[in-house]
Z-matrix of the N, CA and C atoms (Angstrom, degrees):
N
C 1 1.441
C 2 1.529 1 108.81
N 3 1.302 2 117.03 1 138.44
C 4 1.461 3 121.13 2 179.28
C 5 1.526 4 110.17 3 -68.02
N 6 1.317 5 115.10 4 149.29
C 7 1.452 6 120.69 5 178.56
C 8 1.526 7 109.11 6 -81.36
N 9 1.328 8 116.00 7 125.48
C 10 1.461 9 121.04 8 178.29
C 11 1.526 10 109.60 9 -66.83
N 12 1.338 11 116.15 10 153.26
C 13 1.462 12 119.41 11 172.67
C 14 1.520 13 107.25 12 -63.93
N 15 1.339 14 115.92 13 139.30
C 16 1.451 15 118.87 14 -176.32
C 17 1.515 16 109.95 15 -145.88
N 18 1.329 17 117.67 16 148.39
C 19 1.475 18 120.03 17 -179.24
C 20 1.530 19 111.97 18 -58.97
N 21 1.316 20 115.92 19 153.18
C 22 1.459 21 122.08 20 177.51
C 23 1.531 22 109.91 21 -61.17
N 24 1.325 23 115.66 22 151.42
C 25 1.456 24 120.88 23 177.73
C 26 1.516 25 114.15 24 95.83
N 27 1.312 26 117.54 25 -5.59
C 28 1.463 27 122.54 26 178.95
C 29 1.523 28 109.36 27 -108.03
N 30 1.330 29 116.70 28 145.37
C 31 1.466 30 122.31 29 176.61
C 32 1.522 31 109.11 30 -113.93
N 33 1.326 32 117.83 31 146.34
C 34 1.465 33 119.07 32 176.30
C 35 1.531 34 110.66 33 -63.02
N 36 1.315 35 116.66 34 138.13
C 37 1.469 36 120.96 35 173.05
C 38 1.519 37 107.70 36 -74.56
N 39 1.330 38 116.64 37 153.28
C 40 1.472 39 118.76 38 175.11
C 41 1.527 40 110.28 39 -57.57
N 42 1.308 41 117.19 40 129.61
C 43 1.462 42 122.00 41 179.13
C 44 1.522 43 108.94 42 -104.29
N 45 1.298 44 116.53 43 114.38
C 46 1.452 45 121.00 44 177.49
C 47 1.516 46 110.96 45 -84.46
N 48 1.295 47 115.87 46 -167.35
C 49 1.453 48 121.88 47 179.59
C 50 1.528 49 112.02 48 -90.32
N 51 1.316 50 117.81 49 -7.51
C 52 1.454 51 121.25 50 -173.64
C 53 1.511 52 114.22 51 -87.42
N 54 1.324 53 114.32 52 -156.95
C 55 1.459 54 122.54 53 -173.83
C 56 1.527 55 112.80 54 -58.21
N 57 1.322 56 117.86 55 -37.94
C 58 1.466 57 120.43 56 -178.10
C 59 1.523 58 112.43 57 -59.60
N 60 1.331 59 117.04 58 -27.45
C 61 1.462 60 119.42 59 177.93
C 62 1.530 61 110.69 60 -70.05
N 63 1.339 62 117.20 61 -21.29
C 64 1.460 63 121.05 62 178.21
C 65 1.524 64 112.23 63 -90.39
N 66 1.319 65 117.06 64 -32.99
C 67 1.458 66 120.45 65 -175.21
C 68 1.521 67 112.80 66 -88.07
N 69 1.310 68 118.43 67 -19.84
C 70 1.463 69 122.40 68 -179.67
C 71 1.514 70 110.96 69 -83.44
N 72 1.317 71 117.27 70 -150.50
C 73 1.457 72 126.01 71 9.14
C 74 1.523 73 112.25 72 -76.77
N 75 1.330 74 114.14 73 148.54
C 76 1.454 75 121.95 74 177.51
C 77 1.524 76 109.06 75 -105.64
N 78 1.318 77 114.78 76 152.95
C 79 1.455 78 122.33 77 179.79
C 80 1.518 79 108.82 78 -128.00
N 81 1.336 80 116.79 79 163.71
C 82 1.464 81 120.02 80 -179.92
C 83 1.519 82 110.44 81 -144.15
N 84 1.336 83 112.83 82 155.46
C 85 1.458 84 120.53 83 178.88
C 86 1.524 85 107.13 84 -145.13
N 87 1.325 86 115.74 85 131.40
C 88 1.465 87 121.36 86 178.49
C 89 1.515 88 109.11 87 -82.76
N 90 1.332 89 116.30 88 132.80
C 91 1.458 90 121.96 89 175.75
C 92 1.518 91 108.09 90 -126.44
N 93 1.315 92 117.14 91 171.40
C 94 1.470 93 121.42 92 -176.44
C 95 1.519 94 112.29 93 -56.90
N 96 1.325 95 117.67 94 -35.39
C 97 1.465 96 120.75 95 -176.96
C 98 1.522 97 113.42 96 -100.24
N 99 1.317 98 118.70 97 12.66
C 100 1.465 99 121.47 98 176.98
C 101 1.516 100 111.87 99 133.08
N 102 1.311 101 114.78 100 -164.28
C 103 1.455 102 121.98 101 -176.60
C 104 1.519 103 110.87 102 -94.21
N 105 1.319 104 115.52 103 148.32
C 106 1.459 105 122.68 104 167.72
C 107 1.520 106 106.18 105 -118.28
N 108 1.332 107 116.48 106 131.45
C 109 1.470 108 121.70 107 175.08
C 110 1.523 109 107.21 108 -107.46
N 111 1.334 110 117.47 109 154.34
C 112 1.461 111 119.75 110 -174.92
C 113 1.526 112 111.48 111 -156.63
N 114 1.331 113 115.15 112 163.32
C 115 1.458 114 121.60 113 169.31
C 116 1.524 115 108.47 114 -148.34
N 117 1.321 116 115.72 115 155.69
C 118 1.458 117 121.11 116 177.29
C 119 1.518 118 107.68 117 -94.19
N 120 1.325 119 116.29 118 130.25
C 121 1.459 120 121.55 119 -176.92
C 122 1.527 121 109.53 120 -73.99
N 123 1.333 122 114.38 121 121.92
C 124 1.455 123 122.43 122 177.62
C 125 1.526 124 108.39 123 -111.58
N 126 1.319 125 116.84 124 168.26
C 127 1.467 126 121.61 125 -179.09
C 128 1.533 127 111.33 126 -55.56
N 129 1.320 128 117.76 127 -33.85
C 130 1.469 129 120.93 128 -178.43
C 131 1.521 130 112.77 129 -68.67
N 132 1.326 131 118.97 130 -14.43
C 133 1.460 132 122.99 131 179.11
C 134 1.530 133 113.02 132 -88.62
N 135 1.327 134 117.63 133 -3.36
C 136 1.461 135 121.42 134 -172.18
C 137 1.525 136 113.12 135 -92.03
N 138 1.338 137 115.03 136 154.08
C 139 1.463 138 120.77 137 172.17
C 140 1.537 139 108.12 138 -93.45
N 141 1.336 140 118.62 139 178.83
C 142 1.466 141 119.78 140 -178.42
C 143 1.541 142 114.44 141 -61.30
N 144 1.329 143 117.67 142 -19.55
C 145 1.458 144 120.54 143 178.47
C 146 1.531 145 112.52 144 -84.05
N 147 1.337 146 117.03 145 -3.46
C 148 1.449 147 120.74 146 175.52
C 149 1.523 148 115.59 147 87.78
N 150 1.332 149 117.49 148 15.37
C 151 1.461 150 121.86 149 175.44
C 152 1.529 151 108.62 150 -120.84
N 153 1.329 152 116.81 151 168.06
C 154 1.466 153 120.70 152 -177.03
C 155 1.531 154 109.68 153 -58.30
N 156 1.312 155 115.65 154 129.01
C 157 1.467 156 122.70 155 179.56
C 158 1.526 157 109.74 156 -62.83
N 159 1.322 158 116.85 157 139.65
C 160 1.466 159 121.27 158 179.00
C 161 1.513 160 112.95 159 -59.05
N 162 1.328 161 117.58 160 -33.06
C 163 1.460 162 120.99 161 177.87
C 164 1.519 163 112.01 162 -66.79
N 165 1.322 164 117.07 163 -33.15
C 166 1.465 165 121.42 164 177.27
C 167 1.530 166 109.48 165 -66.03
N 168 1.345 167 116.27 166 -46.31
C 169 1.466 168 119.59 167 178.99
C 170 1.525 169 111.42 168 -65.26
N 171 1.322 170 117.05 169 -38.69
C 172 1.462 171 120.19 170 179.40
C 173 1.524 172 110.85 171 -66.41
N 174 1.322 173 117.66 172 -42.91
C 175 1.465 174 120.63 173 177.04
C 176 1.529 175 110.43 174 -62.36
N 177 1.326 176 116.93 175 -40.04
C 178 1.460 177 120.90 176 178.83
C 179 1.525 178 110.68 177 -67.86
N 180 1.328 179 117.60 178 -37.06
C 181 1.467 180 121.42 179 176.40
C 182 1.528 181 110.39 180 -60.80
N 183 1.329 182 116.78 181 -44.61
C 184 1.460 183 120.71 182 178.76
C 185 1.524 184 110.12 183 -63.55
N 186 1.317 185 117.09 184 -43.27
C 187 1.455 186 121.50 185 179.45
C 188 1.528 187 110.70 186 -61.82
N 189 1.327 188 117.19 187 -46.87
C 190 1.468 189 121.23 188 -177.08
C 191 1.528 190 111.24 189 -63.40
N 192 1.322 191 117.40 190 -43.84
C 193 1.469 192 119.82 191 178.59
C 194 1.522 193 110.70 192 -68.89
N 195 1.320 194 116.83 193 -41.55
C 196 1.468 195 121.05 194 177.95
C 197 1.529 196 110.13 195 -58.10
N 198 1.319 197 117.32 196 -45.50
C 199 1.466 198 120.55 197 178.81
C 200 1.519 199 111.30 198 -65.45
N 201 1.353 200 117.57 199 -36.42
C 202 1.466 201 120.56 200 178.19
C 203 1.526 202 110.33 201 -63.39
N 204 1.326 203 116.63 202 -40.49
C 205 1.466 204 120.15 203 176.28
C 206 1.527 205 109.35 204 -64.28
N 207 1.318 206 116.58 205 -46.56
C 208 1.461 207 120.94 206 179.92
C 209 1.518 208 113.58 207 -63.28
N 210 1.329 209 117.22 208 -26.62
C 211 1.467 210 120.57 209 179.10
C 212 1.519 211 112.29 210 -62.07
N 213 1.338 212 117.56 211 -27.30
C 214 1.464 213 120.44 212 -175.45
C 215 1.532 214 113.71 213 -107.16
N 216 1.324 215 117.50 214 -8.50
C 217 1.466 216 120.68 215 178.90
C 218 1.527 217 110.37 216 -97.20
N 219 1.325 218 115.60 217 156.52
C 220 1.463 219 118.52 218 174.12
C 221 1.530 220 108.38 219 -69.87
N 222 1.310 221 116.66 220 156.87
C 223 1.461 222 121.64 221 -173.74
C 224 1.529 223 113.86 222 -66.47
N 225 1.320 224 118.62 223 -17.20
C 226 1.463 225 119.86 224 -178.87
C 227 1.528 226 112.93 225 -90.86
N 228 1.333 227 118.25 226 -1.68
C 229 1.465 228 121.68 227 178.66
C 230 1.524 229 108.66 228 -89.83
N 231 1.341 230 115.17 229 126.47
C 232 1.461 231 120.47 230 178.42
C 233 1.523 232 108.95 231 -101.22
N 234 1.318 233 116.46 232 149.52
C 235 1.463 234 121.05 233 -178.74
C 236 1.524 235 109.32 234 -155.22
N 237 1.340 236 115.58 235 159.76
C 238 1.461 237 120.82 236 -177.63
C 239 1.527 238 109.90 237 -145.59
N 240 1.320 239 115.94 238 153.38
C 241 1.454 240 121.91 239 -179.86
C 242 1.521 241 110.71 240 -69.63
N 243 1.344 242 115.82 241 129.85
C 244 1.468 243 121.65 242 172.16
C 245 1.524 244 109.13 243 -96.04
N 246 1.318 245 116.52 244 -51.72
C 247 1.473 246 121.36 245 178.35
C 248 1.519 247 109.19 246 -137.42
N 249 1.320 248 114.68 247 151.70
C 250 1.456 249 121.17 248 174.06
C 251 1.521 250 107.34 249 -145.84
N 252 1.317 251 116.84 250 120.21
C 253 1.452 252 122.77 251 178.21
C 254 1.521 253 108.14 252 -110.04
N 255 1.320 254 115.40 253 128.12
C 256 1.461 255 120.56 254 -178.94
C 257 1.522 256 109.93 255 -123.66
N 258 1.317 257 115.64 256 136.92
C 259 1.461 258 122.53 257 176.88
C 260 1.519 259 108.52 258 -118.79
N 261 1.326 260 116.21 259 113.05
C 262 1.459 261 121.51 260 -179.62
C 263 1.521 262 109.59 261 -78.35
N 264 1.334 263 116.23 262 133.05
C 265 1.459 264 121.55 263 -177.71
C 266 1.529 265 112.71 264 -117.86
N 267 1.315 266 117.34 265 -35.08
C 268 1.472 267 121.75 266 -178.80
C 269 1.527 268 108.14 267 -158.66
N 270 1.323 269 115.78 268 168.99
C 271 1.462 270 121.26 269 -177.39
C 272 1.524 271 111.21 270 -100.86
N 273 1.328 272 115.84 271 139.75
C 274 1.453 273 121.61 272 172.79
C 275 1.516 274 109.89 273 -85.47
N 276 1.321 275 115.78 274 155.81
C 277 1.461 276 120.92 275 -175.26
C 278 1.529 277 111.73 276 -121.20
N 279 1.311 278 115.67 277 151.60
C 280 1.457 279 121.63 278 179.48
C 281 1.524 280 110.83 279 -57.08
N 282 1.325 281 115.50 280 136.89
C 283 1.457 282 122.05 281 179.50
C 284 1.517 283 113.43 282 90.04
N 285 1.331 284 116.89 283 -14.87
C 286 1.454 285 120.59 284 179.49
C 287 1.517 286 112.04 285 -79.95
N 288 1.307 287 115.45 286 166.40
C 289 1.465 288 121.62 287 174.39
C 290 1.529 289 107.10 288 -106.10
N 291 1.327 290 115.47 289 122.38
C 292 1.460 291 121.91 290 178.16
C 293 1.524 292 107.05 291 -100.89
N 294 1.330 293 116.31 292 129.15
C 295 1.464 294 121.94 293 -175.99
C 296 1.517 295 110.72 294 -121.51
N 297 1.330 296 116.27 295 156.77
C 298 1.466 297 121.87 296 177.68
C 299 1.515 298 109.92 297 -137.46
N 300 1.311 299 113.83 298 140.59
C 301 1.463 300 122.24 299 173.25
C 302 1.528 301 105.33 300 -125.57
N 303 1.320 302 117.00 301 128.41
C 304 1.469 303 120.81 302 -178.16
C 305 1.519 304 109.43 303 -143.39
N 306 1.333 305 115.75 304 157.65
C 307 1.454 306 120.24 305 178.28
C 308 1.515 307 111.69 306 -161.82
N 309 1.304 308 114.73 307 165.73
C 310 1.465 309 122.02 308 179.76
C 311 1.524 310 109.40 309 -80.99
N 312 1.322 311 115.12 310 135.92
C 313 1.466 312 120.18 311 177.05
C 314 1.518 313 112.22 312 -106.65
N 315 1.339 314 117.60 313 -23.16
C 316 1.467 315 121.16 314 179.45
C 317 1.521 316 109.01 315 -163.07
N 318 1.338 317 115.35 316 147.35
C 319 1.464 318 120.57 317 177.96
C 320 1.516 319 108.95 318 -136.49
N 321 1.346 320 116.12 319 133.13
C 322 1.455 321 122.11 320 173.02
C 323 1.531 322 107.28 321 -115.58
N 324 1.324 323 116.71 322 -172.14
C 325 1.469 324 118.99 323 179.26
C 326 1.521 325 112.64 324 -67.04
N 327 1.347 326 117.83 325 -27.03
C 328 1.457 327 119.10 326 -173.34
C 329 1.528 328 115.15 327 -122.45
N 330 1.325 329 118.31 328 -13.68
C 331 1.463 330 120.16 329 -179.88
C 332 1.534 331 111.07 330 -138.54
N 333 1.322 332 114.14 331 158.05
C 334 1.461 333 121.54 332 176.65
C 335 1.529 334 107.97 333 -129.04
N 336 1.318 335 115.76 334 134.57
C 337 1.459 336 122.84 335 177.29
C 338 1.528 337 107.97 336 -102.47
N 339 1.329 338 115.53 337 136.11
C 340 1.462 339 119.79 338 179.75
C 341 1.520 340 109.40 339 -140.95
N 342 1.312 341 114.84 340 158.36
C 343 1.462 342 120.10 341 175.70
C 344 1.516 343 109.28 342 -149.55
N 345 1.321 344 115.70 343 166.32
C 346 1.444 345 119.29 344 179.32
C 347 1.503 346 112.61 345 -173.81
N 348 1.329 347 114.38 346 -171.83
C 349 1.462 348 120.72 347 178.37
C 350 1.518 349 109.25 348 -141.64
N 351 1.322 350 114.40 349 150.83
C 352 1.458 351 122.60 350 174.45
C 353 1.520 352 106.18 351 -115.38
N 354 1.327 353 115.89 352 138.16
C 355 1.462 354 120.43 353 -175.42
C 356 1.520 355 109.68 354 -151.09
N 357 1.309 356 115.96 355 164.01
C 358 1.462 357 120.09 356 171.74
C 359 1.529 358 107.81 357 -116.74
N 360 1.302 359 116.76 358 -163.99
C 361 1.461 360 120.28 359 -177.35
C 362 1.525 361 112.78 360 -64.72
N 363 1.327 362 116.86 361 -22.02
C 364 1.463 363 121.51 362 -172.00
C 365 1.527 364 116.06 363 -108.68
N 366 1.352 365 117.49 364 -30.79
C 367 1.464 366 118.31 365 -169.50
C 368 1.524 367 112.10 366 -164.64
N 369 1.332 368 116.46 367 164.61
C 370 1.466 369 119.85 368 172.96
C 371 1.529 370 110.18 369 -71.22
N 372 1.336 371 115.84 370 140.95
C 373 1.461 372 121.67 371 178.84
C 374 1.527 373 112.25 372 -108.42
N 375 1.338 374 116.93 373 -30.86
C 376 1.463 375 120.54 374 -174.83
C 377 1.521 376 109.33 375 -160.85
N 378 1.326 377 116.20 376 148.98
C 379 1.464 378 120.98 377 164.40
C 380 1.515 379 106.85 378 -114.90
N 381 1.324 380 115.70 379 153.12
C 382 1.461 381 119.36 380 -179.14
C 383 1.517 382 109.99 381 -146.04
N 384 1.332 383 114.74 382 152.60
C 385 1.456 384 121.51 383 173.87
C 386 1.513 385 107.40 384 -151.86
N 387 1.326 386 115.54 385 155.18
C 388 1.451 387 118.38 386 -178.80
C 389 1.509 388 112.47 387 -170.46
N 390 1.336 389 113.13 388 -178.33
C 391 1.456 390 122.32 389 -179.12
C 392 1.521 391 107.58 390 -129.21
N 393 1.344 392 116.02 391 135.42
C 394 1.460 393 122.90 392 179.11
C 395 1.510 394 109.44 393 -119.73
N 396 1.331 395 116.63 394 131.09
C 397 1.461 396 123.81 395 -178.84
C 398 1.516 397 109.31 396 -88.57
N 399 1.338 398 115.51 397 129.27
C 400 1.460 399 120.65 398 172.53
C 401 1.526 400 105.98 399 -78.94
N 402 1.312 401 117.24 400 113.40
C 403 1.456 402 121.44 401 -176.61
C 404 1.524 403 109.97 402 -71.42
N 405 1.311 404 115.41 403 133.66
C 406 1.452 405 121.00 404 -178.11
C 407 1.524 406 112.84 405 87.33
N 408 1.318 407 117.53 406 -1.49
C 409 1.472 408 120.81 407 -179.81
C 410 1.523 409 110.20 408 -91.83
């Protein structure tokens, strides 16, 4: 997939062979309080009403939280989403940059809890929270 035009200061996120390679490309930027992930809204991300499709935001929410969990685990630990709750707050628009900030709120021996928010330049678009299972734990 071609890399979308993106503002300076952002780096492409690793693109695997899975679903994220179809829904992205995603970008990331390190900030003092953690990572922000983002994508530029293209026509293919829109629903028939002309705003970002809820499935696109939900997939991005899962990706952002998954990456936040992966940011703190060693690379040999595998994990998968158990639950993901998303609350839609506003609609994203074509040409805009949609960003996500996520982090871990609690960790046990077998699961990790995370939450975050998705926003654009003007306002929050979604909040999300979920649980990720440490595979093999």
